[in-house]
N, C-alpha and C positions, 0 to 999 in steps of 0.2 A: 657936343658933336652929334650925339645920336638923336637929339630931339629937334633938329632943324629940319625944315622941309627941303626937298630936293629942288635946286634952282631951276626956274622955268625953262631956260634954254636947254639944260641938260635933260630935263624930263621929256621935253619935245624930241630931242635926239634919241633918247632911249626907246621912245615909243615908235618912232620911225624905224629904228633898227630892229626892234622886235617884230614890227609888222613885215618888214622884208624877210626876216628869218621865217616867220609863219608861212608866208607866201612860198618860200623855197621848200619848206616842209610839206606843204600841200602838193607841190610839184613832184616831190619824192613819192608821195602816196599815188599820185596820178600815173607816174611812170611804172608803177607796179601792176597796172591793169593789162589784161590780155591784148586789148586792141592796139596797143603801142609797144608790144613786146620786143620789136626789133631793136629798140634803142634803150631798153631798161638798164642795162649794165652801166653804160656811160652816163646817162642822165641821173640815175639815183644817186651815184657817187658824186657827181658834179654838184647837183642840188643839195645833197646832204652836207657836203663839206662847205658849200656856200652859206648854208644855214648856221653851221658851227662857227665859221669865221665871223659871220655877221653878229652872233650872239657874243663871241669873243670881243669884238669891237665895243659892243655895249658895256660889257663887263669891264674893260679897260678904261672907257671914258669914266665909269663910276668909280673905278679904282683911282684914277688920276685925281678925280675930286676929293676922294677920301684922303689921299696923300696930301693934297694941298691944304687940308683942314688940320693936318698934323697927326693923323692916325699913325700909329706905330707899325713899322714894317712887318713885324711878326704877327700882329693882328690882321693886317691887310693880307699877308700870305695865308693865314687861316681862313679868312673870308673867301679868298679866291680858290681855296681847296687845292693848293699847288701840288699836295701829295698825290692827287688824282690825275694830274697832267701827264700825258704821253704823247709822243710825236706820231702823227700819221705816217711819217717817213719810214718808221719801223715796220709798217705794215701789220697785218693781222697777227694777234697773239695766240698762244696755244689755247686759251680759253675761247677765243672766237672759233678756232678750227674744231675743238671739241663740241661746242654748241651746234655748229653746222653739221657735224657728223651725226649728232642726235636727230636733228630736223630731217636729214636726208637718209636716214637708216644706215649710217656708217658703222664701222666696228666699235664695239664697247671699249672703253679705255681700260687699262690694267686695274685689277681689283684693289691694289694698295694705293691707287691715286685718287683719293676722296675728291680733291678739287676738280679734276678732269671729270670724274663721274657726275658731280653736281651740275657743271656746265652742260654735260651731255644730256642730263635729264631735263634741264630747261629747254634744250633744243627738241627733245621728244615731247615736251608739253605743247610746243607750237605745232609739231607734226600731228599730234593726236587730238588737237582742237581744244585743249584745255586753256590755252592763252587767248586765242581768237580763232574761232573755228572756221568761219567763213569770211572771205573778203567782201565787205559791204562798202561800196564806193561812197554811199551816202553817210554811212557811219564814220568812216575814215575822214571824209571831208568835214563832217560836223565836229569831230574831235579836233581836227586842226584849227578850225574856226574858234572853237571854244577855248583852246589855248591862247590864241591870239587875242580873243576878247578879254580873257582874264587879265591881260596886261593893260587893257583899256579902260577897265571898270571905274578906276578912280579919276579918270580925265574929265575935265569940265566940258571938252568939245564933244557934241553929239555924234554918235556913230550910227550909220544905217546898217542893219542887218536884214538882208532880204533873201528869202528863198521862194522861188515860184516856178511853175511849169511854163515854158514858152509854148508858142503855138506849134513849134516843130518837135516839141517833146512828145514822145509816144508814151503810152501807158505803161507803167512798170520802170520807166527810165528815171534817173535822178533829176530833180529839178535844178534849175540854174540858181546858184547861191553867190553872194558876195557881201563884203563888209568893208565899208570905207567911210571917210569923213564927208564925201559929197553925195549928190543924188545918184540913185542907181541908174546903170546904163539902160538905154532903150532897146527894145527888141527890134531887130531889123529883119 
C-alpha cells in the first residue's frame, strides 16, 4: 500500500486543487494591503476559507483513495489528524481572542492561566515585530508562490515561474509574478 505511486488522475486533481488553494492564499495576502483596506474583512475570510475548503477536498480525495486500497479507518483517521478538527461554525476560540489581545495591546490574561498567557505572548510577538516585522508584499507573494511550487516540484509537466517589472511598474514597486503551466501573459 505505501510503496505504490499515486495514480496519475488523482495526482493531477491534487495538483489542481493545491494550485487553487495557493491562489486563494495569495489573495488573502493581497487583501491585507492598505490600498484595498475597504474590503479586507470580507475578502480575507472568504478567500481563507476557500483555501481551507479546497485543501480539504484534496485531502478527502486522497483519503478516499487510501480507503479504497484497504487502509484501516484508525490509520486513516490518524493521517487525517481528526483530533485537530474543529468547526468554523463554532467561531473564534478563547486562544484566538487571547492571541488577538496580545497583538492589539489588550489586557493581560489572568496570572494562573498559562495557556492564555502563551497565546497572548504569541500575539505580542507579532505586534513587536518578532514574527514578521514589516509587511513586504513581495516577500509575502514569494512565500505563497514557493508553497505552491513545492507541491509541483515532482511533476513532469514544466511550470513557468516568472517575475518581471512591466513598463507601467515604477521603481520600488513589486514586479508582476505568476506561475502556471502555460506561457506567461503578455503585457498590455
